[in-house]
Z-matrix of the N, CA and C atoms (Angstrom, degrees):
N
C 1 1.445
C 2 1.531 1 108.83
N 3 1.339 2 117.10 1 125.15
C 4 1.450 3 121.88 2 -177.56
C 5 1.525 4 110.29 3 -92.30
N 6 1.339 5 115.01 4 138.20
C 7 1.447 6 121.19 5 179.20
C 8 1.526 7 110.07 6 -79.52
N 9 1.323 8 117.67 7 133.88
C 10 1.458 9 120.76 8 177.02
C 11 1.519 10 109.35 9 -93.51
N 12 1.336 11 116.26 10 143.53
C 13 1.449 12 121.72 11 -178.54
C 14 1.518 13 110.53 12 -116.35
N 15 1.319 14 115.28 13 149.78
C 16 1.456 15 122.92 14 176.00
C 17 1.518 16 107.03 15 -107.77
N 18 1.340 17 118.22 16 129.00
C 19 1.462 18 121.14 17 177.79
C 20 1.522 19 109.40 18 -92.97
N 21 1.335 20 115.89 19 128.65
C 22 1.466 21 122.19 20 177.89
C 23 1.526 22 108.85 21 -136.56
N 24 1.332 23 116.05 22 160.16
C 25 1.455 24 121.09 23 177.49
C 26 1.517 25 109.19 24 -119.70
N 27 1.337 26 115.33 25 152.44
C 28 1.449 27 120.33 26 179.31
C 29 1.514 28 111.26 27 -164.28
N 30 1.341 29 115.58 28 -170.39
C 31 1.453 30 122.40 29 -178.31
C 32 1.532 31 108.90 30 -128.49
N 33 1.327 32 116.91 31 135.07
C 34 1.462 33 122.20 32 178.37
C 35 1.532 34 108.12 33 -68.24
N 36 1.342 35 117.01 34 125.19
C 37 1.462 36 120.86 35 179.33
C 38 1.520 37 112.21 36 -107.39
N 39 1.346 38 117.53 37 -31.34
C 40 1.464 39 121.70 38 -179.68
C 41 1.523 40 108.56 39 -142.23
N 42 1.343 41 116.21 40 134.58
C 43 1.465 42 121.73 41 173.87
C 44 1.525 43 107.00 42 -99.56
N 45 1.325 44 116.41 43 121.90
C 46 1.470 45 122.81 44 -177.78
C 47 1.524 46 109.88 45 -109.61
N 48 1.325 47 117.95 46 161.22
C 49 1.472 48 119.71 47 178.11
C 50 1.528 49 112.01 48 -65.53
N 51 1.324 50 115.92 49 155.33
C 52 1.462 51 121.38 50 175.18
C 53 1.512 52 113.50 51 77.18
N 54 1.315 53 118.55 52 34.53
C 55 1.470 54 125.13 53 -179.97
C 56 1.531 55 112.84 54 56.21
N 57 1.330 56 115.99 55 35.83
C 58 1.461 57 121.42 56 174.81
C 59 1.520 58 109.32 57 -106.81
N 60 1.332 59 115.31 58 148.48
C 61 1.454 60 120.80 59 -177.89
C 62 1.516 61 109.73 60 -141.34
N 63 1.334 62 116.23 61 143.58
C 64 1.456 63 121.21 62 171.47
C 65 1.525 64 105.19 63 -94.64
N 66 1.332 65 117.01 64 122.91
C 67 1.457 66 122.09 65 -175.66
C 68 1.519 67 109.15 66 -120.89
N 69 1.345 68 115.56 67 131.50
C 70 1.461 69 120.99 68 174.01
C 71 1.518 70 107.93 69 -95.90
N 72 1.322 71 115.90 70 118.36
C 73 1.462 72 121.32 71 -179.97
C 74 1.524 73 109.86 72 -73.55
N 75 1.323 74 116.23 73 165.30
C 76 1.459 75 121.22 74 179.56
C 77 1.525 76 112.22 75 -60.66
N 78 1.340 77 117.47 76 -24.68
C 79 1.471 78 120.79 77 178.54
C 80 1.532 79 111.95 78 -91.53
N 81 1.343 80 117.06 79 15.89
C 82 1.479 81 125.68 80 175.39
C 83 1.524 82 114.90 81 74.64
N 84 1.331 83 120.10 82 5.80
C 85 1.453 84 121.88 83 173.72
C 86 1.525 85 109.09 84 -77.28
N 87 1.334 86 116.83 85 147.28
C 88 1.459 87 122.11 86 176.10
C 89 1.517 88 109.58 87 -104.62
N 90 1.339 89 117.02 88 134.40
C 91 1.462 90 121.67 89 177.86
C 92 1.519 91 109.18 90 -132.46
N 93 1.315 92 115.69 91 157.91
C 94 1.451 93 122.98 92 174.16
C 95 1.518 94 107.44 93 -98.89
N 96 1.327 95 117.20 94 123.75
C 97 1.463 96 121.39 95 -175.24
C 98 1.521 97 110.40 96 -123.75
N 99 1.320 98 115.53 97 159.36
C 100 1.455 99 122.04 98 176.76
C 101 1.524 100 108.93 99 -132.24
N 102 1.329 101 115.49 100 157.81
C 103 1.463 102 121.08 101 178.44
C 104 1.525 103 108.08 102 -87.90
N 105 1.327 104 116.03 103 140.18
C 106 1.458 105 118.91 104 177.44
C 107 1.518 106 110.19 105 -145.52
N 108 1.300 107 116.26 106 173.29
C 109 1.458 108 122.34 107 174.58
C 110 1.510 109 114.05 108 66.73
N 111 1.342 110 115.59 109 -137.56
C 112 1.458 111 121.48 110 -175.50
C 113 1.522 112 112.37 111 -64.38
N 114 1.332 113 117.17 112 -32.05
C 115 1.464 114 119.25 113 179.76
C 116 1.525 115 110.81 114 -64.59
N 117 1.313 116 117.08 115 -38.76
C 118 1.465 117 120.33 116 178.37
C 119 1.529 118 110.10 117 -70.97
N 120 1.313 119 116.73 118 -42.23
C 121 1.461 120 121.88 119 -177.85
C 122 1.530 121 111.73 120 -63.21
N 123 1.340 122 116.28 121 -37.50
C 124 1.474 123 120.77 122 -176.51
C 125 1.526 124 112.98 123 -97.74
N 126 1.325 125 118.17 124 10.39
C 127 1.461 126 124.38 125 175.95
C 128 1.525 127 112.27 126 55.62
N 129 1.335 128 117.48 127 45.05
C 130 1.462 129 121.62 128 176.23
C 131 1.526 130 107.97 129 -70.76
N 132 1.328 131 116.85 130 131.06
C 133 1.465 132 121.05 131 -178.68
C 134 1.522 133 110.30 132 -101.07
N 135 1.320 134 115.45 133 134.16
C 136 1.451 135 121.59 134 175.84
C 137 1.519 136 108.86 135 -109.65
N 138 1.326 137 116.79 136 143.00
C 139 1.461 138 121.60 137 178.15
C 140 1.524 139 109.31 138 -126.06
N 141 1.321 140 115.66 139 167.83
C 142 1.463 141 121.29 140 179.42
C 143 1.525 142 108.94 141 -59.37
N 144 1.322 143 116.24 142 132.80
C 145 1.454 144 121.92 143 179.43
C 146 1.518 145 114.13 144 99.72
N 147 1.338 146 118.41 145 -14.15
C 148 1.469 147 121.09 146 179.32
C 149 1.524 148 110.66 147 -66.42
N 150 1.332 149 116.51 148 138.07
C 151 1.454 150 122.07 149 173.62
C 152 1.528 151 107.53 150 -84.45
N 153 1.321 152 116.62 151 135.53
C 154 1.459 153 121.25 152 -178.83
C 155 1.516 154 110.33 153 -132.59
N 156 1.319 155 115.76 154 150.14
C 157 1.462 156 122.41 155 171.59
C 158 1.522 157 105.38 156 -109.55
N 159 1.328 158 116.58 157 129.46
C 160 1.456 159 120.81 158 -174.73
C 161 1.514 160 111.02 159 -123.26
N 162 1.313 161 114.07 160 156.54
C 163 1.459 162 121.58 161 169.72
C 164 1.518 163 106.89 162 -111.60
N 165 1.328 164 115.56 163 125.87
C 166 1.463 165 120.44 164 178.81
C 167 1.511 166 108.83 165 -113.63
N 168 1.321 167 115.61 166 134.79
C 169 1.462 168 119.23 167 176.49
C 170 1.525 169 108.73 168 -87.01
N 171 1.299 170 116.11 169 171.10
C 172 1.471 171 121.62 170 -178.81
C 173 1.526 172 112.16 171 -65.17
N 174 1.330 173 118.23 172 -21.82
C 175 1.462 174 120.36 173 -178.03
C 176 1.520 175 112.11 174 -84.88
N 177 1.349 176 117.88 175 -2.69
C 178 1.449 177 120.44 176 173.64
C 179 1.508 178 115.41 177 96.98
N 180 1.300 179 119.16 178 7.28
C 181 1.455 180 122.26 179 179.56
C 182 1.526 181 108.38 180 -91.87
N 183 1.343 182 117.75 181 131.78
C 184 1.473 183 120.92 182 -176.40
C 185 1.520 184 110.54 183 -109.85
N 186 1.334 185 115.91 184 139.35
C 187 1.460 186 122.72 185 176.79
C 188 1.513 187 108.25 186 -121.23
N 189 1.319 188 116.02 187 128.18
C 190 1.458 189 121.12 188 178.07
C 191 1.507 190 108.94 189 -86.81
C-alpha cells in the first residue's frame, strides 16, 4: 500500500536543532518539518523566511 502525500507551501519561521523547522503554511497553520532526500544529502541550508514546498503524509509528518 503506497502512502499518498499532500503538497503544501509555507515559510520557515523557526530553525530548530537536528534539521527540524517550524513552518507556517499559507493557511496560517504551524507544522514541524524536517529536511529529507536530496536536500539532506547535499547539505542545503534553510533560514528563517525561506519559502518551502512540502509533502505531508496523512499521519501529519511534514518533509521539506
